[in-house]
N, C-alpha and C positions, 0 to 999 in steps of 0.2 A: 206524773209518777217519777220519783227520784231514781237514780241508778241503784242505790242501796235497796229501795223498795222493790224494784224489778228483780234484783238479785235474790231477795227473799222469796218472791213469787215463783221464780224459776226453780229455786232450791226446793220449795215445797212440792212442786210437781215432780221433780226428779226423785225426791225422797218417797213420794207416793208410788211411783212406778217400781222402784227397787223393792219397796216393802211388799208390793203385790207379788213380785217374782219370788221373794223369800217366804211368802206365806203358802207357797205350794208345798205339797207333801215332801218331807225331807227324811233322810236316814237318821239313825241314832246320833246323839250329840257328839260322840267321839269322832265322827267323821266330819263334823262341821267346824272343827277348830280353825282350819286355815281360812274358811270363808268368814267366820266370826272375827278373826284377827284383821282381815282385810276391811270388813265393814267398820270395825272400831277405828282403824287407821283413817279411813275415808271420813268418818264422823269427826274425828279429832282435827283433821286438816280443814274440813269445811267450816267447823265452828270456830277454829282459830281465825279463819278469815272473817267470820261473822263478828268475833270479838274485836278484831282490828277495825272493822268498818263501823261498829258501834262507837268505839272510842274516837275514831276520826270524825264521825258526824257530830258527836258531842263537842269535840274540840272546835269544830267549825262554828257551832252555835255559841259556844263560850267566847270564841274570838270576836264574833260580831258584837256581843254584849259588852266585852271589855273595851273594844274599840270605841263604842259610842260613849262609854264612861270617860275614857281617856280624852276623847275629843272635847267633851264638856269641860273637864278639868283643865285642859290646855287653853280654853277660851278665856282670855284675860277679862273681857267685859262680863262674861258669865260669873266669874269669881268676884269681880268688882260689884256686880249687882247683889250677890249674896252678902258681901261685906257691908254694902249700903243698908240692907235690911237688918243686919245684925248690929250695926253700930250707931245709926242715926236715931235721934230722939223722935219718936212718932207722934208725940204730942205737940211738937213744934210745927206750926203751919208752914214755916219757911222750908221745911224738909219735904213737904208733900210732893213737889215736882220730882225731886230725885228719887223718892220712894216709888212713885208711880212709874217712872221710867225703868227702874230696876224690876218691878213686877212685870211690866210689858215685855222687857227683854227676856226674862226667864220663861215666860209663857211662850214667847215666839221660838225660843231655843228648843222647846219640847214638842210643840205642836207642828210637826213636820210629817211629810209623807213617809220618810224612812222609819220613824218610830212607830207609826200606825201599822206599817206593813210587817216589820220584823219583830216587834215585841208586843207583849200583852199590855205593858205599861212601863213608863219611865217616870219615877217619882223623885222629887227634890224637896226636902223639908229641913227645918232647923229647930233649935230649942226655943225660938221666939214664937212658934206656932204657925209659921208660914208653911204652906203646902202647895206644890205645883205638880201636875200630872199630865202626861200625854193622853191618858185614858179618861177624858172628861165625861164619858158616859157612865162608867162604873164608879168613878171617884168624884162625882158631881157634888155630893153633899158630905164631904169629909169634915168632921168637927172634932174638937178635943185633940188636936195634933200633939200637944205637949203631953197629955195623959197617955195617949196611945204610944208615944215614943218611950215612955217609961216602962211599958209592958213588953217591949221588944228585947228578948234575951240576947239577941246578937249585937245590939247597939254598943254595949261596953267593949265587946271583942273588936268591933270595927274601930272604935276609938283607940284601943291599944295598938292596932296595926298602923295607925297614924298615916293614913293616905293610901295604904295598900289594899287591894281588892280582897273581898271575902265571899266565897261561894256558899250560898245558903241552900240547905236541903229543902225539899218540898214543905210548904206551910200554907195555912189559910191566909189569904190576903187581908191584912188588918185594916186596910183603908176602904174596903167595900162594906158598907153598913149592913146590907141585907144579903143573905145567901152568899157569904164570902167564897170566892173561887180559890181552888188549890193551885198554887204556883210554886216555882222555884226561882231563885234570884241571885244576882251579883250586886253587892253593895260596896260602897267606898265612903269613908269618912273624910271630910275636907277640913283640915285645920287652917286657921288664918293667922295673920300677924297680929290682929287685934282681938282674937277670940275664935270661937268655933264658927265655921261657915255653914256647916250642915252636912247632910248625907245625900248621896245619889244611890237610888235603888232601881236596878233594871230587872223587870219581872217578865217571865214567860210562863205559859200555861203548863199545867201538869200533863195535859193531853199530848203536848209536844214531846215531853220527856218520855212518856209511854211509847210514842211512835219511834223515838230514837233507840230505846232499849228493847224494842220488839224483836223476837227471834222467830225463826220459821216454825219450830215445834216447841211451845212452852212446856209441854209435859216432859219432853226429853231433856231440854236445857232450861235450867232455872238460873235466874240472874240476880246478882246483888252488887251494890257499888257503895263505896265509902269516900268521904272527903279526906283531904290531907290531915285534918284534925281528928279523924277517926269517927266522924258522925255518919250515920247511915243515910245515904243519899237516895238509894232506890233499891227496892226488892220486889221480885215477882210475887204474885199472890200465893204461890205454892210453898213459900218459905215461912216458917215460924221464927220466933225470936231466938230460940236456942240454936236452930240450924244456921241462922244468919251469923251469930257470934262464932260458931264453929268454922264456918267458911272464912270469916275474916281472920281467925287464928291461923288457919291453914294457908291462907294467901300470904300472910306475913312471914311464913317460914321459908327459907331458901330450899328450892328443889328444882329438879330438871323434869320438864313435861315429857311424858312418853305416852305410848299407846295403852299402857296398863291401867286398869280401873281398880284402884285400891278400895278396900271396904271402909266405909265411914263408921267409926265406932259409935257415934251418936244415933244415926238412923239405921244402921245395919245394911245400907245399900252400897253396892259397888259403884263408885262415882269417880269420874275424871274431872279435876278442877283445872280450868284454863283461866289464868289471871293476867291482867294487864294493868300497868300504872302509867298514867299520863304525866310526863314531865312538865307539860304546859299548865294543866289544870290541877295536878296533884290528886286526881280522882283514881281510885283503885277499882277495877272491874273484875268480877269473878263469874264465870259460867260453870255450873255444875251439871255434867252430863251423866244421866242415869243409864248404866249399862243394861239393866233389866228391860227397860223400855226399848232400848236400841235393838237388842237381840231377840226380843220376844217373838217376832214373826218367824225367826229361824227354827224355833222349837215347837211350833204349833202342831205339826204332824210327825213328831219324832217317834211316835209309837206305831207308825205304819210298818208294814212288812219290809224286810230288808232288801229283797230283790227289786221291789217297786221303788223303794227309796234310793237304792244305788243307781237304778236306771234314770230316775228323775234328777239325781245329783249330777250324773254325767251330763245330762242334757242342760241342766241349769248352769253348770260350771262352763260348758262350752258356750252357752248363750251369754253368760256374764263376761267371759273372756272376749267374745266378739263385740258385745255392747260396750265394754270398757274401752276397747280399741277404737270403736266408732265415736264414743263420747269424748275421750281424752285427746284425740287427734285435733279436732277443731278447737278445743279449749286451749291446747298448747299453741295453736296458731294464733288464737286471739291474745293469749298471754304474750307471745313474741311481738305482736302488733302493738300491744300496750307498752312494752319495754322500748320499742323502736319509735314511739311517738315523740316528735320534737315540734318546736314552734313552726318550723318550715313546712311540715307535712300535716298540720292540724286540719286545714280545710279539705284535704284529700279524702274522699270517701272510698272505703274498701269493702266490697260486697263479699259475702260468704255463702257459697252454695252448699247447703247441707239438708238432708231429708228431715232432720229433727227440728221441730218448730221452736223448742226452747233454746237450742243452740243459735238458730237464726235470730231469735228475739234478743238473746244476750249480745250478739254481735251488733244488732241494730241499736240496742241501748248504748253500747260503747261508742258507736258512730255519732249518736245524738249528743252524748257527753262531749265528744270532741268538738262538735259544732257549737254547743253552748259555751265551751271553754274558749274557743276561737272568738266567738262574738264578745265574750266578756273581756278578752285581752284587747281586741280592737276598740271596744268602748272605753277601756281604761286608758289606752294610748290617746284616744281623742280627747278624753277628759283632761288628761295631764297637759296635752298641747294647748287646750283652751286656758288652763290655769296659768301656764307660763306666759301665754300671750296677754292674759289679764294683768299679770304682774308687770310685764314690760309696759303696757299701756298706762298702768297706774304710776309707774316711775316717770314716764314721759310727761304725764299730766301734772306731776309735781314740779317738773323742771320748767316747762313753758310758762305757767302763770308767774312764777317767781321772776323770770326774766322780764315779762311784760310789766309787772308791778314796778320794777326798777326804772324801766323806760318811762312809764307814766309819771313817776315821781320826779324824774329829771325834767320832763316837759312842764309839769305843774310849777316847779321851782323857777324854770325859765320864764314862764308866763308872769309869775309874781315879780321877777326882776324887771320885766318889761312893763309892769303896771297893768297887765291884762288879766283881770280876775276871771273872765269868762273861760280862758284856757284852763285855769286851775279847776273851775267847776266841771268843765267837760272831762278833764282827766280824772277828777274825783268820781264822776258818774261812771266812767268806763271801768275804773278800778273796782267800784262797788259791784258792777255787773259781773266782772271777772271773778271776784272773790265769791260771789253767790253761786255762779254757775260751775266753778271748778272745785268747790268744796266737796270732799269725799266722806265727810263725817256722817252726813245724813243724805239719803236719797229722796226724802220727802220734806215738805215744809208746810207751814200754816198758810191759810189763805191770805192772812195779813202780810206775811213775808212776800208772797207771790204778787200781791197788789203793789207793794212797795217796789219790788223789782221791775214790774211792768211800767210803773210810773217813772222810774229812773230811765228806762228805755225810751219812753215817749218824750221825756224831757230832752234827751239827746237828739231824738228825731226832730223835736221842735226847734232846737238850735240849728239843725241842718236845713229844714224846710221853712223856718220862720213863719210868716203869715199864711203860708200855704197849708199849714197843719194846725188843727185845733182838736182838743180832746176833753172828755169829761168822765169822771169816775164817781159812781154812787153805789156803795156796798153797805148793806145792813150790818152794823157792828155785831149782831148776834151770830153771824156765820164766820167771822174772821178767825175764830179758833179752830175751824175745821182743817184737817190735813189732806194733802193731795201731793202727787209727784211734783218735783221741782221743774221749773222752766215750762209750764203749761200755758199760762196766760200770755207771757211775752211772745211765744211762738205763734199764737193765734193772731195777736195784734200785728206782729211782723209780717205774717202771711197776708194780712189785709193791706198793709202799706206797700208791700212788694208786688202784689198781684191784683189788687182791687181797683187800681187807678191807672191802668196801662192805656186804656182807650179813651179816657176823658181827662180834661185839664182843669176841672173845677177844684177849689180848695178842699183838702181832705178833712173830713169830720169823723172822728172815732169816739165811741162812747162805750162804757162798761157799766152795767147795772147788776146788782146782786141782791137777792132776798132769800128769806127762809120760807120753805113750803113743807109744812108738817115736819117730818124727820129728815128732810133733804135740804141741801142748799142748791140754789139755781143761779147761774151766771149767764148773762145775755150780752153778746158783743154786736154792735151795730156800726155800719159805716155808710157813707153816701156815694160809694164807688159805682162801677158798672154792674156789680152783682155777678152771680154765677151764670155762665152760659149753660143752656139745657144739657148739652152733651157732656160738659165738664161736671155738672152736678150729678148726672147719672154715673159717670166714671168714678167720681169720688165716693159715691154711695156703695158701688160694687167693690171698690178697693177696701173700704172700711169693713164690709162684710167678710171679704176674703181674709183680711188681717185677723179678725176674731176667730174665724175657722181655723187658721193655722196656729194661732196661739193656744186655742183649746186642745188642739191635737199635739201640742208640744213641738212644732216643727220650726218655730221662728222666734225664739226668745233671745238669741244672741244679738239680733239686729236692733232691738229696741233700746237704744241708748239715748242719752240726753243730746238733743241737737241734731237728730237724724230723721230723714223721711217725712218731715213736715207734719201736716195734720194727721196723716196715717200713723206716724209714730206716736203723736200725742194721744190719739184715741186708744191706741194699743196699750200704752203705759197706764192710762186711766182704767182701762178694762182689767188689766192684771192687778192694779193696786186695790180696786174696790171689788174684786172677785166677780166681775160681770154686772154689778149693780150700778151701772152708769148709763145715763141717757144722753144721746148726742143727736142734734138736729141741725141741718144747714138748709137755708131757703133764701129766696129773694124777697126784699121788702116791696110792697105795692108802690111806695113813693120813690123807690130807687135805692140801690145799695144791697148789701147782704146782711143776713142775720145768722149768727151761730149761737145756739143755746146748749148749755151743759147742765146736767143735774146729777147729783150723787148723794149718798148718805152723809149726814153730819158727822156720824161716828163710824169709823171704819172698823169692821170685824178683824181682829188681830190674827186669826188663823189663816189669812190670805197672805202668803209670803211673796 
């Protein structure tokens, strides 16, 4: 339950208690004017806070929607992918690779945990008929995108804004074919240098909007809201069209809010209008408080005898005075604590000993809010620290390879000058491995590239060990287009050379075989070394199981980088890359040596980031 929801719950309980006391027999109306005025002032102050909280909660939701849109627009590759779809000739087979890469990147940008958790759907579409959505369940069979786009009355306005965001009032989701869901949204048109890139539409459910605009007593407080352009954004069920227009007219007129309830010329009711306008969203919110409903309990027993009424009035006034003192004192204390809250004292818990359950619950809610805020701040600090470290590592990774390339070039040229071609070949192989392993453009590669990289490594090892090393590679061409994380095959072969021949002196023989098995590819690594010791095999199996457990729990993703932790790292990266759909086995061969077998899907599901 959110803090605002808890506030509404406590407000309803307090409102019910006060209404009960005022429903007791009272004296004639003339003697109730001070109590009525106090009740009206309390209602105005309470619902002023409610109006502020509603607008604040909506601004928070709006801010998250706008942030996600801005993040996509700021992604250069995202815009480049849209530009590719809009500018390349789709009938030309030479463009198919670029078009497919653009589609894959756009889908990957939308299919994230953040979009599924925070929004009903994030849609990206263009005039060429392309449509991408994070809600692949409800938007699985979208067709006629171009025709649907023509029916969207907000599309021309979004184009006129030329890249600025446009808040959309609730509407039926045009992309859901059957039983369209009512949503509200934030859209942005993306112009491009070579034409229109398309539209970004962030949607959230209408139920969320109803939850945000919910008030403790809908009969007493009726709600309406308009966008900056004057469109009706929300209205409670108790309002008709004429009342909505009247409230908008009144909200646009300058006035000073007070405790008086002026009479509404249209409805004849005495109403107090509380209006707020958000400078961030442009939304105007109006709460209309009905005085008749507010003071109705005060006049239920106005016809009772005067002396009984006077007696009960004296008792009720005394009780109200005492209750107000008891209620407002802890509330003022809580208010002071809120004002004194700083980053330094966020983790400090402050208990409040009070006999009223609602007051204690309100203080507990404030303490939980502080805890969540402190956790969020600590998490943000940690995230930014990791981001800075990643940037530093990336810069360092760009400097070191450049230096090594220059050194290798010098060595190769020196070898050619001395007439030794083998030195040039060795330097060329090392440079090729460095270029492949340090490239940050792609973190994955095809099996063909991996085999080529492993073969380069084995060639260098052959130069080192000469006749003491021999190897063979036999991979089915049908699986060479499969993708997998980079530097997987070379790490397994390197592990065999470094650890598989420590206790024996025979010539090293290493082989790789690959074939297709239904919808999977299978790779088998064989060597003629001493094999796995039983205790080492058990230790490796337990380590791989623990790695998967920690990865699934989100405890150890930072450590899985290229070139670290050996077989454990390799298995962990394969597990993340294929979403757990990878098979890994290690065993000893009967004729001597070790066997490592890996199997994974030929085509990776793109929703595993």
